[in-house]
C-alpha positions as CSV (number, residue, x, y, z in Angstrom):
1,X,21.8,-97.0,-157.9
2,X,23.9,-96.9,-154.6
3,X,27.6,-96.6,-154.9
4,X,28.7,-98.7,-151.5
5,X,31.9,-97.7,-150.4
6,X,33.5,-101.0,-149.5
7,X,36.8,-99.1,-147.6
8,X,37.8,-99.5,-144.3
9,X,38.5,-95.5,-142.8
10,X,39.3,-95.8,-139.7
11,X,39.8,-92.1,-139.0
12,X,37.9,-88.6,-139.0
13,X,37.7,-85.0,-137.8
14,X,34.5,-83.8,-135.6
15,X,32.5,-80.9,-137.0
16,X,33.5,-79.3,-140.2
17,X,34.9,-80.9,-143.4
18,X,37.9,-78.7,-142.9
19,X,38.2,-78.7,-138.8
20,X,41.7,-80.1,-137.4
21,X,40.3,-82.2,-134.5
22,X,41.0,-85.8,-135.4
23,X,39.5,-89.1,-133.8
24,X,40.3,-92.5,-134.4
25,X,36.9,-95.3,-134.4
26,X,37.6,-99.1,-132.6
27,X,38.5,-102.0,-134.1
28,X,36.7,-104.1,-131.5
29,X,32.8,-104.1,-131.1
30,X,32.5,-103.3,-128.0
31,X,34.8,-100.5,-127.9
32,X,33.1,-98.6,-130.4
33,X,30.1,-98.9,-128.2
34,X,32.3,-97.3,-125.8
35,X,33.3,-94.8,-127.9
36,X,29.7,-94.0,-129.2
37,X,28.3,-93.1,-126.4
38,X,30.7,-90.3,-126.0
39,X,31.3,-88.8,-128.4
40,X,26.6,-89.1,-128.3
41,X,25.4,-86.5,-130.9
42,X,28.6,-85.5,-132.6
43,X,29.0,-85.5,-136.9
44,X,32.0,-87.4,-137.9
45,X,33.9,-86.6,-141.4
46,X,36.6,-87.5,-144.4
47,X,38.2,-84.1,-143.8
48,X,39.9,-82.0,-145.9
49,X,43.1,-82.0,-143.8
50,X,42.5,-85.7,-144.4
51,X,43.1,-85.2,-147.8
52,X,39.2,-87.1,-147.7
53,X,36.4,-84.9,-149.7
54,X,34.9,-83.7,-147.6
55,X,31.8,-85.9,-146.8
56,X,30.2,-87.2,-143.6
57,X,31.2,-90.8,-142.4
58,X,29.5,-93.4,-140.4
59,X,30.8,-95.5,-137.9
60,X,30.2,-99.2,-138.9
61,X,30.1,-101.8,-136.3
62,X,30.7,-105.4,-137.2
63,X,30.7,-108.5,-134.7
64,X,33.3,-110.8,-137.2
65,X,35.1,-107.8,-139.1
66,X,36.7,-104.9,-137.9
67,X,35.0,-102.2,-136.7
68,X,35.8,-98.5,-139.2
69,X,34.1,-95.3,-140.9
70,X,31.9,-96.2,-144.2
71,X,30.5,-92.8,-146.0
72,X,26.7,-92.7,-146.1
73,X,25.4,-94.6,-149.5
74,X,25.1,-91.5,-152.8
75,X,22.2,-92.8,-153.9
76,X,21.7,-90.3,-156.5
77,X,24.8,-89.6,-158.1
78,X,25.8,-86.6,-156.6
79,X,28.1,-86.7,-154.2
80,X,31.6,-86.0,-154.7
81,X,34.0,-88.6,-156.0
82,X,36.1,-89.5,-152.7
83,X,40.4,-89.7,-154.1
84,X,41.8,-90.2,-150.2
85,X,44.4,-92.9,-150.5
86,X,44.9,-93.2,-146.6
87,X,42.9,-94.4,-144.5
88,X,44.5,-96.3,-142.1
89,X,45.0,-95.5,-138.4
90,X,47.9,-93.0,-139.1
91,X,46.1,-91.4,-141.7
92,X,45.5,-88.9,-139.3
93,X,48.4,-88.7,-136.7
94,X,49.8,-85.1,-138.6
95,X,46.7,-83.9,-136.4
96,X,47.2,-85.2,-134.0
97,X,51.0,-84.4,-133.4
98,X,49.8,-80.7,-134.7
99,X,47.1,-80.6,-131.4
100,X,49.7,-82.2,-127.9
101,X,53.2,-80.2,-129.0
102,X,50.2,-77.4,-129.7
103,X,48.3,-78.2,-125.9
104,X,52.0,-79.6,-124.5
105,X,53.7,-75.9,-125.7
106,X,50.8,-73.9,-123.8
107,X,50.8,-75.9,-120.3
108,X,54.0,-74.9,-120.0
109,X,53.6,-71.1,-120.6
110,X,55.2,-70.7,-124.5
111,X,53.4,-69.1,-127.6
112,X,53.3,-71.5,-130.5
113,X,52.7,-70.8,-134.4
114,X,50.9,-74.0,-135.6
115,X,50.6,-75.0,-139.4
116,X,50.3,-78.2,-141.5
117,X,52.4,-78.2,-144.4
118,X,51.1,-79.7,-148.2
119,X,54.5,-81.2,-149.8
120,X,52.7,-82.7,-152.9
121,X,51.5,-85.9,-150.8
122,X,48.8,-84.8,-148.4
123,X,48.0,-82.6,-145.9
124,X,50.5,-84.4,-144.4
125,X,53.2,-84.0,-145.1
126,X,54.5,-81.9,-142.2
127,X,54.4,-79.9,-139.6
128,X,55.7,-76.9,-138.4
129,X,56.0,-75.0,-135.2
130,X,57.6,-72.0,-134.5
131,X,57.2,-70.7,-131.3
132,X,58.1,-66.0,-132.1
133,X,60.2,-65.6,-128.3
134,X,62.1,-68.1,-128.6
135,X,62.2,-67.5,-132.7
136,X,62.5,-72.2,-132.8
137,X,61.4,-73.4,-134.7
138,X,60.9,-77.4,-135.1
139,X,59.5,-79.0,-137.9
140,X,58.1,-82.6,-138.0
141,X,59.0,-84.2,-141.0
142,X,56.6,-86.9,-141.7
143,X,56.3,-87.8,-145.6
144,X,59.7,-89.1,-147.7
145,X,62.8,-86.2,-149.2
146,X,65.6,-86.7,-150.8
147,X,68.3,-84.6,-149.6
148,X,68.0,-81.5,-151.8
149,X,64.7,-81.2,-151.7
150,X,65.9,-81.4,-147.6
151,X,68.6,-79.2,-147.6
152,X,66.5,-76.4,-149.7
153,X,64.0,-76.8,-146.8
154,X,66.9,-76.6,-143.8
155,X,68.6,-73.7,-145.5
156,X,64.8,-72.0,-145.2
157,X,63.5,-72.9,-141.7
158,X,67.4,-72.2,-140.9
159,X,67.6,-68.4,-141.9
160,X,64.3,-67.3,-140.2
161,X,64.3,-68.8,-136.8
162,X,67.9,-68.4,-133.9
163,X,67.5,-72.8,-133.1
164,X,66.2,-74.8,-135.8
165,X,64.9,-79.4,-135.3
166,X,64.0,-81.8,-137.1
167,X,61.8,-84.3,-136.4
168,X,61.1,-87.4,-138.4
169,X,58.1,-90.0,-139.5
170,X,59.8,-92.9,-140.7
171,X,63.1,-94.0,-140.1
172,X,65.5,-93.3,-143.6
173,X,68.0,-92.0,-145.2
174,X,67.2,-88.6,-144.2
175,X,67.1,-89.4,-140.5
176,X,70.4,-91.9,-141.6
177,X,71.9,-89.0,-142.9
178,X,71.3,-86.7,-139.8
179,X,72.6,-89.4,-137.2
180,X,76.0,-88.7,-139.1
181,X,75.9,-85.3,-139.0
182,X,75.6,-85.4,-134.6
183,X,75.0,-88.1,-133.3
184,X,71.0,-88.7,-133.1
185,X,67.9,-87.9,-135.4
186,X,64.5,-87.4,-133.0
187,X,61.7,-88.9,-134.6
188,X,58.3,-89.3,-133.7
189,X,54.9,-91.7,-133.9
190,X,51.9,-92.4,-132.6
191,X,50.4,-94.7,-131.2
192,X,46.4,-96.1,-130.7
193,X,45.1,-95.9,-126.8
194,X,41.1,-96.6,-127.6
195,X,39.8,-93.6,-129.4
196,X,42.8,-92.2,-129.5
197,X,46.8,-91.2,-130.6
198,X,49.3,-90.7,-128.4
199,X,52.7,-89.0,-129.5
200,X,56.1,-90.7,-128.5
201,X,59.1,-88.7,-129.4
202,X,62.1,-91.3,-129.9
203,X,66.2,-91.4,-130.8
204,X,67.3,-93.2,-132.8
205,X,71.4,-94.4,-133.1
206,X,73.4,-95.8,-135.7
207,X,73.0,-99.0,-135.1
208,X,70.3,-98.9,-132.3
209,X,67.1,-99.9,-131.4
210,X,65.2,-96.5,-131.6
211,X,63.7,-95.7,-128.2
212,X,61.0,-93.6,-127.3
213,X,59.7,-91.6,-124.6
214,X,56.1,-90.4,-123.8
215,X,55.8,-86.4,-125.5
216,X,55.1,-84.7,-121.4
217,X,58.3,-86.8,-120.5
218,X,60.1,-84.3,-123.0
219,X,61.4,-80.6,-122.5
220,X,62.0,-77.7,-124.2
221,X,65.1,-76.1,-123.9
222,X,66.7,-73.1,-125.8
223,X,69.0,-76.1,-128.5
224,X,65.7,-77.5,-128.5
225,X,63.7,-80.3,-127.7
226,X,65.6,-83.2,-125.7
227,X,64.3,-86.3,-124.5
228,X,65.6,-88.5,-121.1
229,X,67.6,-90.5,-123.5
230,X,69.6,-87.9,-125.2
231,X,70.2,-85.4,-122.0
232,X,71.6,-88.4,-121.3
233,X,74.2,-88.3,-124.7
234,X,74.9,-84.8,-125.0
235,X,76.0,-84.6,-120.9
236,X,79.1,-87.5,-121.5
237,X,79.6,-86.2,-125.6
238,X,78.0,-89.0,-127.5
239,X,75.6,-86.4,-129.3
240,X,76.3,-82.7,-130.6
241,X,73.1,-80.6,-129.7
242,X,72.2,-78.2,-132.4
243,X,71.7,-74.9,-132.3
244,X,73.1,-71.5,-133.4
245,X,76.8,-72.2,-134.4
246,X,76.8,-75.5,-132.8
247,X,79.2,-77.9,-135.1
248,X,78.1,-81.1,-137.3
249,X,80.6,-83.8,-137.9
250,X,82.2,-83.5,-141.1
251,X,81.5,-85.6,-143.8
252,X,84.3,-88.6,-144.6
253,X,85.6,-89.4,-148.4
254,X,87.7,-93.1,-147.9
255,X,91.5,-92.0,-148.7
256,X,94.8,-94.2,-150.2
257,X,96.7,-94.4,-146.6
258,X,100.0,-95.8,-148.5
259,X,99.3,-92.5,-151.0
260,X,99.9,-89.7,-148.9
261,X,102.5,-88.2,-146.9
262,X,103.4,-85.1,-145.3
263,X,106.2,-82.6,-143.4
264,X,104.9,-81.3,-140.4
265,X,106.2,-77.3,-140.4
266,X,106.4,-76.0,-136.9
267,X,106.4,-72.7,-136.5
268,X,103.1,-72.4,-138.6
269,X,99.4,-72.7,-136.1
270,X,97.9,-75.7,-135.2
271,X,94.3,-75.0,-134.2
272,X,93.1,-74.7,-131.4
273,X,89.7,-74.9,-131.9
274,X,88.0,-76.7,-134.9
275,X,85.1,-78.5,-135.9
276,X,87.0,-82.0,-137.4
277,X,88.5,-81.8,-133.5
278,X,88.3,-85.0,-132.2
279,X,88.1,-86.8,-128.3
280,X,91.2,-88.6,-128.5
281,X,92.6,-87.6,-131.2
282,X,94.9,-84.1,-132.4
283,X,95.2,-82.0,-135.2
284,X,98.7,-80.8,-136.4
285,X,99.1,-78.4,-139.6
286,X,101.1,-80.1,-142.4
287,X,102.4,-80.3,-145.3
288,X,100.6,-82.7,-147.4
289,X,101.8,-84.2,-151.1
290,X,98.9,-86.9,-152.3
291,X,100.3,-89.6,-155.2
292,X,100.1,-87.6,-158.8
293,X,99.3,-84.4,-156.3
294,X,100.8,-81.1,-155.6
295,X,101.9,-80.2,-152.1
296,X,98.9,-78.4,-150.4
297,X,98.3,-77.2,-146.5
298,X,96.5,-79.1,-144.7
299,X,94.9,-80.1,-140.7
300,X,96.0,-84.0,-140.4
301,X,94.3,-85.4,-137.6
302,X,96.4,-88.6,-135.4
303,X,95.7,-90.5,-132.3
304,X,96.4,-89.3,-128.4
305,X,98.4,-92.3,-128.9
306,X,100.9,-92.0,-131.3
307,X,103.5,-89.2,-131.1
308,X,103.8,-86.1,-132.5
309,X,105.2,-85.9,-135.7
310,X,108.6,-83.3,-136.3
311,X,109.5,-81.4,-138.6
312,X,112.9,-83.9,-139.4
313,X,111.5,-86.6,-141.0
314,X,108.4,-87.1,-143.6
315,X,105.8,-89.6,-143.3
316,X,104.0,-92.0,-144.7
317,X,99.8,-92.3,-143.4
318,X,99.4,-95.7,-141.7
319,X,96.3,-98.1,-141.0
320,X,92.4,-96.1,-142.7
321,X,92.7,-92.7,-143.6
322,X,89.8,-91.1,-144.3
323,X,88.4,-86.8,-145.6
324,X,86.6,-85.3,-143.1
325,X,84.9,-82.3,-145.0
326,X,82.4,-80.2,-142.9
327,X,79.3,-77.8,-144.4
328,X,80.1,-74.5,-145.6
329,X,80.5,-71.9,-143.2
330,X,79.2,-67.9,-144.3
331,X,82.6,-67.5,-141.7
332,X,85.1,-69.7,-142.3
333,X,83.7,-71.6,-145.8
334,X,84.7,-75.2,-145.6
335,X,87.0,-77.0,-143.5
336,X,88.4,-80.0,-143.8
337,X,91.2,-82.2,-142.4
338,X,93.3,-85.4,-143.6
339,X,92.1,-88.1,-140.8
340,X,94.6,-91.5,-139.8
341,X,95.3,-94.0,-137.9
342,X,99.1,-93.2,-137.4
343,X,102.2,-92.5,-139.8
344,X,105.5,-94.6,-141.0
345,X,108.2,-93.4,-141.2
346,X,109.6,-92.4,-145.1
347,X,113.8,-93.2,-144.9
348,X,116.1,-90.2,-145.9
349,X,116.5,-91.1,-150.2
350,X,112.8,-92.0,-150.5
351,X,111.6,-88.6,-147.6
352,X,113.9,-86.3,-150.3
353,X,112.1,-87.0,-153.4
354,X,108.7,-85.9,-151.7
355,X,110.5,-82.5,-152.0
356,X,109.6,-82.3,-147.9
357,X,112.7,-82.5,-146.7
358,X,116.0,-81.4,-147.3
359,X,119.1,-83.1,-145.0
360,X,121.0,-79.5,-144.9
361,X,117.9,-78.5,-143.7
362,X,116.0,-80.6,-141.4
363,X,118.5,-83.7,-139.8
364,X,119.2,-81.8,-136.0
365,X,122.2,-84.0,-135.6
366,X,125.4,-82.5,-137.1
367,X,126.8,-83.7,-140.5
368,X,130.5,-85.0,-140.2
369,X,132.6,-82.6,-143.1
370,X,136.6,-83.6,-144.3
371,X,138.1,-81.3,-141.9
372,X,136.5,-83.4,-138.3
373,X,138.0,-86.4,-140.1
374,X,142.0,-87.1,-137.7
375,X,145.2,-86.5,-140.4
376,X,147.5,-88.2,-139.5
377,X,151.3,-86.9,-138.3
378,X,153.5,-87.1,-141.7
379,X,156.8,-89.3,-140.7
380,X,159.8,-89.9,-142.4
381,X,160.6,-92.9,-144.8
382,X,163.0,-94.1,-142.1
383,X,160.3,-94.0,-139.2
384,X,158.1,-94.7,-141.5
385,X,160.8,-98.3,-142.5
386,X,161.1,-98.4,-138.5
387,X,157.5,-98.8,-137.5
388,X,156.7,-100.7,-139.7
389,X,159.8,-103.3,-139.7
390,X,161.9,-102.8,-136.8
391,X,165.0,-101.3,-135.8
392,X,167.0,-100.3,-139.1
393,X,170.1,-102.9,-138.8
394,X,168.4,-105.0,-136.1
395,X,170.4,-108.5,-136.4
396,X,167.5,-111.9,-136.2
397,X,167.1,-112.7,-133.2
398,X,168.6,-114.8,-130.9
399,X,166.5,-117.8,-131.6
400,X,168.7,-116.8,-135.6
401,X,164.8,-116.4,-136.5
402,X,164.0,-113.3,-139.4
403,X,162.4,-111.4,-137.8
404,X,158.1,-110.8,-138.0
405,X,157.0,-107.6,-140.5
406,X,154.4,-106.1,-138.4
407,X,151.3,-105.8,-140.6
408,X,151.5,-102.5,-141.6
409,X,146.8,-102.7,-141.9
410,X,147.1,-102.9,-138.8
411,X,143.3,-101.2,-137.0
412,X,142.2,-101.1,-141.0
413,X,139.2,-103.1,-142.1
414,X,141.1,-104.8,-145.8
415,X,139.4,-106.0,-148.6
416,X,140.0,-108.9,-150.3
417,X,142.2,-107.6,-152.7
418,X,144.8,-106.0,-151.7
419,X,147.9,-104.3,-153.6
420,X,149.6,-107.2,-154.6
421,X,152.8,-105.6,-152.5
422,X,151.0,-107.3,-149.3
423,X,150.0,-110.6,-150.9
424,X,153.0,-111.9,-149.0
425,X,150.6,-111.5,-146.1
426,X,147.8,-112.8,-146.9
427,X,147.9,-117.0,-145.7
428,X,149.3,-115.6,-142.3
429,X,146.0,-113.3,-142.1
430,X,144.1,-115.9,-142.6
431,X,145.2,-118.1,-140.6
432,X,145.6,-115.3,-137.2
433,X,141.2,-114.4,-138.6
434,X,141.7,-111.4,-140.3
435,X,138.7,-110.3,-141.1
436,X,137.6,-110.5,-145.2
437,X,137.0,-106.3,-145.6
438,X,132.7,-106.6,-146.2
439,X,132.6,-103.4,-148.5
440,X,133.9,-105.2,-151.3
441,X,131.2,-106.7,-153.0
442,X,130.5,-107.2,-156.7
443,X,129.0,-104.2,-159.5
444,X,130.5,-101.7,-156.0
445,X,133.7,-100.5,-158.2
446,X,137.6,-99.6,-157.6
447,X,137.0,-97.5,-155.0
448,X,136.1,-100.7,-152.5
449,X,139.7,-101.0,-152.4
450,X,140.4,-97.7,-150.6
451,X,140.2,-99.6,-146.9
452,X,138.1,-97.7,-144.4
453,X,138.9,-96.2,-140.9
454,X,137.7,-98.0,-138.2
455,X,136.8,-94.3,-136.1
């Protein structure tokens, strides 16, 4: 009994079962007629590079349903079982990408070596292009990967090349990670035109639709493949071009801003060029103390509109804070910094408790000493009595009233609990609006009874 193939196979290869020249069968009957005339005399195969069985295919024409390839009936039952999984219009895109990119580079006089990679799913998992003259490598990653697998491939491929480009077939976590690293990710797709597929290169950005460009509108530079849109992004520093020595955007981890204090060291060098630098921000070197942790020397990134902190004060981070972390570098290792929206200056007692500040060391203002306070000249008992009560032995005034005794507390902010010897004048002073002592409050003890000199 013949086995009938009911799958709607849209792609095949021409030549032999192991050939890499792909074709796509038109779905409409009038387009299929044109296709047959164009490929008259050609044989179509369920190619091994398509994940197929290597059997011969025929083009089936329909008026009321989609035209497609199908295996010839197996009347003897001896044909191999076909385990091909991908049968749709995009099932041969890896072959179209290899064909078109090779022709595009050779048209520019660039020698290229192209290879298909089976990463465990199918022969079309990836397409690698190697340019020996410039030691550039381009990988078209067409199957999904987890980060660990991608990172190992990145390390292996980058080691043997001067420049490495990743171009992803589908949007996913790895392409999104690339956007975070360099501001964009390159994408690839193919669109059907008659019996052919054309390659498009796209630029993926965060929260924006992918912008696609025809391959003929793209350029290959020493720093990698660029599209017209990518050139605009690179010109205004909205994206980072890949290449040897290129700084990638750091990873970020959220922090509790109110749990981090710091004090700067004016003598510590400030990095002039850093992968942690960003437009509109500056970096300082500081001693940073997270709550519940030890003090560590680190970099702090602040906006340009925040005044430069000084070493006279301790500051607490304010707003959104994040930890910036770079990829390991063979020479510099991992670099990191604390990024914040702003800072708040701490008061003296709170600052001193952090261990980052001491008043006698940090304050630039001159601290007053006991010897700086003016000491009144010493007078005899007679001079003191004259100053307080008037001339000794003086008579009453012509009005017959007793002379008024001047207040000995003139020029002094007095306490409302004075020595009892002066209570006789309390009613007079209060009637004249003498202020009550603002320093004698509950809980201050006997020291609050002392007058405070107004300087």
